[in-house]
N, C-alpha and C positions, 0 to 999 in steps of 0.2 A: 049232785053226784052224776045226774044224767048229762049235764053240760060237759063235765069232765070226760065222760065216756065218749061223747060225740067229738070232742076236740082230739082225743087220742085216735079215734077211728078216722077222722078226716086227715090227721097228720100222717097216719100209717098209709092211707090211700095216696096222699100227695108224695110221700117218699117212694112208694111203689111206681107211680107214674113217672117221677123224675128218673128213677133207675132205668126203667124201660126206654124212655125217650133218649136218655144219654147213650144207651147201648145202640139204639137205632141210628142216632146221629153219627156215632163213631163208626158203625158199619158202613154207612153211606160214604163217609169221608175216606175210609180205607178202600172201598170199591173204586171211588173216583181216582184215588192215588194210584191204585194198581192199573187201572185203565190208562192213565196218563203215562205210566212207565212203559206199558206195552206199546202204546202208539208213538211215544216220543223218546224211547229208550235206546241205549247203546248196548249191544251184546259184547261180552268179553268173558274171560275166565278169571276166576279168583283162586288163590291158594288157601287151603285150610291150614291155619296156623295153630288152632286148638279146637278140640271137640269134646264136649261134655255131654254125656248121656244120662237120661233118667228113664226109669222103667215106664213102660206103657201099660203096666198091669200084665194080664195074661193074654193080651191081644196079639202078640207077635210083632208089635211095633215098638220102636224106641223113640222117645222125644229127645232131640239133640239140640244143643246150642253150639253153633259153629262160629268160630272167630275167623273171618275172611279178610284177606288182604289182596288188593288189586290196584292198578294204576288207571286213573281216569284219562280221557282224551286230552284234558288240559295239563296232564303231567302230575297231577296231585295224587299222592299215595293215600289210599283209603284203607282204614282198618275198621271193621264193623262186626258186630255180633248179630246173628240171625237165628231164630228158632225154626225148627222143622221137624217133621215126623218121617222116620225111615223104617223100612222093613228090617227086622233083626238079622235077616240073612245078608243084608247089604252093608253091614257095619264096616267091612274092610274098605269099601269105596269112599268112606268119609272120615279117614284118619288124617292127622296132621301131615302135610306135604302133598296130599292129593289135590287135584284141581277139580273145580266144579264150575259149570256154566252159570253165569248170572246176567241180568239185564239191569242197568241202572239208568236213572233219570239224568239226562244230560245237564240240566240246570242245577240239580242237586244230587251229586253222585252218592250221597249217603242213603238215598232212597233206592233200594234194590229189590229185585225179585230173584230168588235162588231157583234155578231150574232143577228141582228135585221132584220126580214124579210122586204124586200122592199114592201111598201104598193101597188105599182103598180102591182107587181107580184101576189099579193093575189086577185086582181080583176078579173083575167082571169078565 
């Protein structure tokens, strides 16, 4: 019975380590990708074709999924969905038909950063 308990404990610990290491690796990759877009990116504007909001609880923020459309330097039309957080008072700025600044990676235009200020940074 003790062997069985040890196996369960070791398995649980291994799963925990795997989850934490996976999250760290993903965060490192995302940070590198973001830095790459910032250094080797192209600035442009995208048109919001759809906006889907979800409640941010009682924080005064709204989680939104924006469907964006833009044309890359190579002439390719790109349609992509991107999640962001906006202040609930700024909902009018992010309606379909509105334009938003973006920066995309020249080698892969589907990798973008949307220039929406973080609402938490604005409170300082």
